Structures are given as structure tokens and as C-alpha cells.
C-alpha positions in Angstrom: 0.0 0.1 0.3 1.5 3.6 -1.2 1.4 6.2 1.5 -1.1 8.5 -0.2 -3.3 5.1 -0.4 -2.9 4.8 3.2 -3.8 8.5 3.9 -6.5 8.0 2.1 -7.7 4.9 4.3 -6.8 7.1 7.5 -9.0 9.7 6.4 -11.6 7.1 5.2 -11.2 5.5 8.8 -11.8 9.3 10.3 -15.1 9.3 8.2 -15.9 5.7 9.7 -15.6 6.9 13.2 -18.6 8.6 12.4 -20.2 5.3 14.1 -22.2 6.6 17.2 -21.6 4.9 20.4 -25.3 3.3 19.7 -23.7 1.9 16.6 -20.8 0.8 18.3 -22.9 -1.0 20.7 -24.7 -2.6 18.1 -21.7 -4.0 16.4 -21.0 -8.1 16.1 -17.5 -9.5 16.7 -16.0 -11.3 13.9 -16.3 -15.3 14.1 -13.5 -16.7 15.4 -13.2 -19.9 13.5 -11.7 -18.7 10.1 -11.6 -21.3 7.4 -8.5 -23.8 7.6 -6.1 -23.9 4.7 -3.7 -21.6 3.0 -3.8 -17.6 3.9 -2.2 -14.7 2.7 -1.7 -11.7 5.2 -0.3 -8.4 4.3 -0.4 -5.2 6.6 0.9 -1.4 6.1 1.3 0.9 8.5 1.7 4.9 8.1 2.5 7.5 11.1 2.6 11.1 10.8 2.7 14.0 13.4 0.1 16.5 14.1 1.7 19.6 12.8 -1.8 21.7 12.7 -5.2 21.2 14.5 -8.1 23.8 14.6 -10.8 22.5 17.0 -13.6 24.9 15.7 -13.0 23.8 12.3 -12.0 20.5 13.5 -9.5 20.3 10.9 -6.2 18.5 11.3 -2.9 18.5 9.6 -0.7 15.5 9.6 2.9 15.2 8.0 4.4 12.1 7.4 8.0 11.2 7.9 8.9 12.1 3.9 7.3 15.5 4.7 4.2 15.0 2.6 1.3 16.8 4.6 -2.3 16.1 4.5 -5.3 17.9 6.1 -8.8 16.3 6.9 -12.0 17.2 8.5 -12.4 15.1 11.5 -16.4 14.3 11.9 -18.3 15.4 14.9 -18.8 11.9 15.9 -15.2 11.9 17.3 -15.6 12.9 20.4 -12.1 13.2 22.3 -10.7 15.9 19.4 -9.9 18.0 22.3 -7.4 15.3 23.5 -5.1 15.7 20.5 -2.2 18.4 20.4 0.5 19.5 17.9 3.3 17.2 18.2 1.1 14.1 18.7 1.7 10.9 16.7 -1.1 9.2 14.9 -0.6 5.9 13.6 -2.8 4.3 11.0 -2.2 0.3 10.2 -4.2 -1.3 7.6 -4.1 -5.1 7.6 -6.0 -7.7 5.2 -6.1 -11.7 5.1 -7.4 -14.3 2.7 -7.5 -17.8 3.9 -9.3 -20.8 2.1 -10.6 -24.2 2.9 -11.8 -26.8 0.6 -15.1 -29.2 1.8 -16.1 -31.9 -0.1 -19.9 -30.6 -0.2 -21.7 -27.2 0.3 -24.1 -24.9 -1.1 -22.8 -21.2 -2.6 -23.3 -18.7 0.1 -22.0 -15.0 1.7 -21.8 -13.7 5.1 -20.3 -10.3 6.4 -19.4 -9.1 10.0 -18.3 -5.9 10.5 -16.9 -4.9 14.3 -16.0 -1.5 15.3 -14.4 0.1 18.8 -13.5 3.5 19.6 -11.6 5.0 22.7 -13.5 6.3 25.7 -14.3 9.4 26.7 -11.4 11.7 28.0 -8.6 9.2 26.5 -6.8 10.4 23.3 -8.9 9.3 19.9 -8.2 5.6 18.6 -11.0 3.4 16.4 -10.5 0.1 15.0 -13.0 -1.1 12.3 -12.9 -4.6 10.6 -14.9 -6.6 8.4 -15.0 -10.2 7.8 -16.5 -11.9 4.4 -16.8 -15.2 4.5 -18.0 -16.9 0.8 -18.7 -20.5 -0.3 -18.3 -21.1 -3.7 -18.4 -24.4 -5.4 -15.6 -26.3 -8.0 -17.3 -26.5 -11.3 -14.4 -27.2 -13.7 -10.7 -28.1 -12.8 -7.8 -28.0 -15.4 -4.8 -29.8 -14.1 -2.7 -28.6 -17.2 -3.1 -24.8 -16.5 -3.5 -25.5 -13.6 -6.9 -23.6 -12.6 -10.6 -24.2 -11.1 -13.5 -22.5 -12.2 -15.9 -22.0 -9.3 -20.1 -20.5 -9.3 -20.8 -17.9 -6.6 -23.4 -17.3 -4.5 -25.4 -15.2 -7.3 -24.4 -18.1 -10.2 -21.7 -16.2 -11.3 -18.6 -18.2 -12.8 -15.2 -17.3 -12.4 -11.9 -18.9 -13.2 -8.6 -18.7 -10.8 -5.0 -19.7 -11.6 -3.9 -22.1 -9.2 -0.1 -21.9 -7.9 0.6 -25.4 -8.5 -1.2 -28.5 -9.7 0.1 -30.3 -6.4 -2.6 -28.0 -4.5 -5.5 -29.9 -6.9 -4.5 -33.4 -5.8 -8.0 -34.9 -4.1 -10.2 -31.7 -5.1 -13.3 -32.9 -7.1 -15.9 -31.0 -9.2 -18.7 -30.3 -6.9 -16.3 -29.4 -3.8 -17.0 -26.1 -2.2 -14.4 -23.9 -1.2 -14.6 -21.4 1.8 -12.9 -18.1 1.2 -12.5 -15.5 4.4 -11.8 -12.0 3.6 -10.7 -10.1 6.2 -9.6 -6.0 6.5 -9.3 -4.1 9.2 -8.1 -0.4 10.0 -7.0 0.8 13.6 -6.1 4.4 14.2 -4.3 5.4 17.4 -3.1 8.9 18.5 -0.1 9.1 20.9 1.4 11.7 22.9 4.1 13.8 21.7 7.6 12.6 22.0 9.6 14.2 24.8 12.8 15.9 23.8 
């Protein structure tokens, strides 16, 4: 993830922090049991320093280590903005993971869960929001020469995917179900300016 994309994600999270306390109370936790099988995980982090803050307009200017500055308007739902001071360090971490497991039977389907949490009143602003999507697809064709599999999704759509190695297709048959779990999360924390 590039710095600019991370800034966009951080700005998006600032918008996501609009979640009211009632909405946070209704958030559901992400299911603990993700499919077992191959998994891919990636994470990117960007850290910036608060260079300006205007509590009346709620505009915060952040400066990255490379000197790039970005200003954003923080939504009024973010309650602890008055705790943020010039020099404080903001860290945004974006993480995504993909895992899959092949089962001998199953029907196409999809489910998604969102969870969120925020700082308590009086604390430095902090928030995390994540989404876990579980999709089940059914294998409709296998090409061991390519190697690839074609799957049918929950809406009846078909798509062909390359497989890293034909060895991964051993024991896999047309009609098998594949559970695919995709999780993405972003967390933002604010820490006091480091002492000099």
C-alpha cells in the first residue's frame, strides 16, 4: 500500500469514526473460526505527526516522515478531538487477510460481519474497524494443465482462478465447496508527542 493510499484509508477511517456510540454498541464480533487452509496476510502502517489542529473547524493537518502533509476534517462524532495536540503522533495500520479451505460438499453463499471500537471519553482518540466476509463457492471445473479451477459463486456467477501449483489440486473434485474468508481492518491511534 502506498503512503497516499494509506492516507486515504486513514481519512476514510476518520469518516468511519462517525459511528455513534449506539452503533458501536451494536457491532458484532468477527467469527473466531476462519476457514483452515492456505492463507495470505499483508499489513501496511503509516505514522504522521500532527502539525496543526483547529478545534473550531475540526481540521487536522498531519505530516509524514517524508514531509508529505495532508489535512482532513474530523467528523463531530469523534468525541475526543480536544485531547489531540500539535506534535502528537498518529499511526494508521491497515491489514488484510485471505484464507481458504476446500470441503467435500456445500452450497454457494456469503456472509459479512463488521466490528468497530473507539476510545473512551477523555482518552486520546483511537478507533478500529474491521470486516470479515465469508464466501462459499462450488468448483465446477478443474484444469490440471493450466492449473486452474472454475467456481460458481452465490449469485450464480462463474470465475476461473489460476492455482499456484497442480499439487494444490490433488484430491480436489468438481462439486467440492471452497470457503473463502477475506478480512480487512484499519486501526488508528494517537499518542502524545515524544519528549525531547
